[in-house]
N, C-alpha and C positions, 0 to 999 in steps of 0.2 A: 504494499499500500504506499502510495507516494502523494503527497499534499503539499502543494505550493501556497503556502498561506498569503504571502505577498511576492513582490518579485525578487526581494533579497532574503526571503525566510521560506526554507524549505525542510519538510520533515518527512522522513520515511520508516516504515516498518516491515521487517522481513522474519517470518516465522517458517521453520521445516520440521517436520516430524517425522522419524522413522519408525516402521514398526515390522514387527513379524508375525506371519500368521502360524500360529503353532498347531502341529499335528500330533496326535497319539501315536504311541510306538507300535511300530508293525506296520502291516498291510490296512488299507482302508477297505476292509472286506466286511465290515458290520454296519448295521443302520446308525448304531451309537457313535461310531468313530466319524462317519459322515456327518452326520450331525453336529458333532463338535467341531469340525473344521468350518462346515457352513455358518456355525455362529460365531467363531472366531473372525472370520472372513468379514461377515455384516457388522460386527462390532469396531471394524478398524484395527483387530489384531492388538498384539501387546506392544506397547511402547517400548522401543529400545533407545531413542536419542531424540532429544529435542531440543532446538536452537532457535534463539530469537536475538534480534538486534533492532535497536531503534537507533536513527540518526537525525540529529538537530544540526543546521547549518544556517548560518546568517551572515549575509554580504554587507560590510559596513559601506554606507552611501558617502563614500569618499569622491566618486565622481561627480556628484551634487555641488562640489566647492572647488572653484576655479584654481585655488592654490594648491588642491590636492587631487585633482583630476588626471594625475599621471601616476597615481598610486591606486592600490587594491588591496583590500585587506578582509579576511574571512575568519570567523570562529566557529569551531564545531564542537560537539558534544555526541559521543557514541556510547552505548551502554550496550551491553551483551549478558545474555542468560543461558545456560545450557544445564540440561538434565542428561545424566547417563545412567541407562538402568543396570542393575545389578547383574552378575552372571548367574544364569541358572545353578550352576555349581556351588555357588555359595550367595544365594538369596538373604540370608540372616546377616550377612556384611552389609546390607543397605546400599542404596544408591547414591550417586555423587551429583552434587550441586556447584556449578561453577557462576561466578558473576564477575562481571567486569566493566571498567568504564575509563574511557580514553577523552581529554580534554586538549584541544588543538588550536592554536592561533598560528595563520600564516599571512605574509603580506608581500606583496609585489610591488616593485619600484622600476619603472620604466623611464629611464633616465632620457632616452630619445626624445620621449614626448616633453619632458622639461626643458630639454635644451633647445627644441623647438619654439619656445616661449620667447628666445631673446633672438633678435635680429642679427646680432653679431655671430653668435654660434651658429645660426642656420647659414651662414655665409661660410661656413669651414668647409663644406663640402661643394661649395660652387666654384667653379674655375675661375681664377685670377688672370684678369687682362687689362690692358693699359688704360682702356677706356672707362671702365668701372672705377678704377683708381681716381682718374681726371674727374670723372663726374663726382665721385664721393669729396673730392678736396675742393671742387668749386661748387658744392651744393649750397652755400652761402653767398648770396650777392648782395653788396651794398648799392643801394641806390639813395641818390640824394636829390632832393626837391626843395621847392620853397613853400612856407607855409604863411599865411597872411593873418597876424592877429588883429584881435577887437580894435586894435587902437591904430591899425591901419598898416603897421610896420611889418617888412616881410623878413623872415628868418629863414636859415637854411637847415634842413633836417635831414639826418641820415637814417635810413631804414634798411632793416635785413631781411631779405626774402629768401627763404630756406625752401629747396627742391625736395619735396617731400616723397619723390618716386626714386632718389637715388639711396641706394644700398650701401651698407657700410662694407668698405675694402678691407679685407683680411689676406694678408699674402707674408710670404718670407719668414722670419724666426716667429712672429706673432701667429700664424696660422699652424705652424708647427708646434707650438707651445698651447694652442687652445685644443689640437687635437689630440695631445696628450693630455691633456685635462677631462676630455670628455671621450677618452678610452673606454671608461666604464658605460656600458649601454642598458644594461639591467642587473637587477640583484632580487634575490629572493630570500626571506627569512620565515623560521618556522619553529615552533615551540610546542612540545605536546607533555603532558603528564599522564601515565597510565597506571591504573591499579586492577588488581585481580585478587579474587578469592576463592577457596576450594574446600568444600566441606563434604567430607567422606562419611557414609553412614545413614543417609537421608532416608528414612523409611517409607515415606508417602511416594505416590507417584503422580504423573502429570494428569490435569483433568480437562482443563481448557487451556486457552492460551495462557 
């Protein structure tokens, strides 16, 4: 069973039961023996091993924040339960129960997306040419014009016009140093805690989930 509670919260449950159809000793040559096998079959047989696991996953909404959209993080909680039937040669020793849980957190950092936020770092992979360098150097143009004040006096004013289409020029040693700093493209981190218990000698059997 899987249930997506929301886009970021998922829950799934799995259960598996193994059973065996016991038969009386010898050939099935009497009505009583055949009835016994038929009854064991219709009741599902004798349980030998039962396993169940539940898994809860939550994806943190880091993509909703512009400063953290280059990261992703998940937390996961998993629990398991296992019932193992006793051997028919030593039923008095009882069955075995096993229980476990796992807590895990993972984080992924996509530095390529982080680098793309900077127009300087984006130019590290762009080919370098003289035209781009000259355009970047001459992106600011000074223009002089005259302004008439309320008093009627004219004064000279210098304005700066910036070419917004010019991309930063990165070349030579700065390009080599920049590529060295951005050589790490991705990083993954995870931490988990596991706990398990085992209980032998459990007399009762499984009934339902």
